[in-house]
C-alpha positions in Angstrom: 2.6 -6.0 99.1 3.8 -4.8 102.4 5.5 -7.4 104.6 6.6 -6.4 108.1 8.3 -9.0 110.3 8.0 -6.9 113.5 11.7 -7.0 114.2 13.0 -4.9 117.0 16.0 -3.6 115.0 17.4 -1.6 117.9 17.7 -4.9 119.9 18.8 -7.0 117.0 22.2 -5.3 116.6 23.1 -6.0 120.2 22.0 -9.6 120.0 23.9 -10.4 116.8 27.0 -8.7 118.2 27.2 -11.3 121.0 26.3 -14.2 118.8 22.8 -14.9 120.1 20.9 -14.6 116.8 17.4 -13.2 116.8 16.0 -13.8 120.3 14.3 -10.8 121.8 14.4 -8.9 118.5 11.9 -11.3 116.8 8.5 -12.4 118.0 7.9 -14.5 114.9 4.8 -12.5 113.9 4.2 -10.4 110.8 1.8 -8.2 109.1 1.0 -8.4 105.4 -1.1 -6.3 103.1 -3.3 -4.5 102.4 -2.9 -5.7 98.8 -1.1 -8.7 97.2 0.1 -8.6 93.6 0.6 -11.9 91.8 3.8 -12.6 89.9 2.0 -12.7 86.5 1.3 -8.9 86.8 4.9 -8.0 86.3 6.6 -8.0 82.9 10.2 -7.9 84.2 10.9 -9.5 87.6 14.3 -7.9 87.7 13.0 -4.3 87.7 10.1 -4.2 90.3 10.3 -0.8 92.1 10.0 -0.8 95.8 9.7 2.0 98.4 9.2 2.4 102.1 7.1 5.3 103.3 6.2 6.3 106.8 3.4 8.9 107.2 3.9 10.0 103.6 7.7 10.4 104.0 9.9 8.2 101.8 12.5 6.4 104.0 13.9 4.0 101.3 13.7 3.1 97.7 15.1 0.3 95.5 14.2 -2.3 93.0 14.5 -6.1 92.6 17.7 -5.8 90.5 19.4 -5.1 93.9 18.3 -8.4 95.5 21.2 -10.6 96.6 19.3 -13.9 96.2 16.9 -15.0 93.5 13.4 -16.3 94.5 14.6 -19.8 93.5 17.6 -19.6 95.8 15.4 -18.3 98.7 12.9 -21.2 98.2 15.8 -23.7 98.0 17.3 -22.4 101.3 14.0 -22.2 103.2 13.1 -25.7 102.1 16.1 -27.1 103.9 14.5 -28.5 107.1 11.1 -27.0 106.4 8.2 -28.2 104.4 7.0 -25.5 102.0 3.4 -25.6 101.0 1.3 -23.7 98.5 0.3 -20.4 100.0 3.3 -20.0 102.2 4.8 -16.5 102.3 8.5 -16.0 102.3 9.6 -12.5 103.1 12.8 -11.1 101.8 
């Protein structure tokens, strides 16, 4: 699926440089869709291809073998101080 966290990346670099964290660069909203694929539809979770296209032009490509953290590690981290419930979406 497509997950867009609506970050203002141009502001984010300036905020992190002065130690503020994501303040003006995040409005804590996101868009998701238009389709969601469930995990059972993949035979190999370490080779899921991804690409970013804007108006038909490819801006980035990769696959899940390049991920720094496993889904299990992400869930463990998010669950520190937050209650995770079925149906929650964790973007990475």
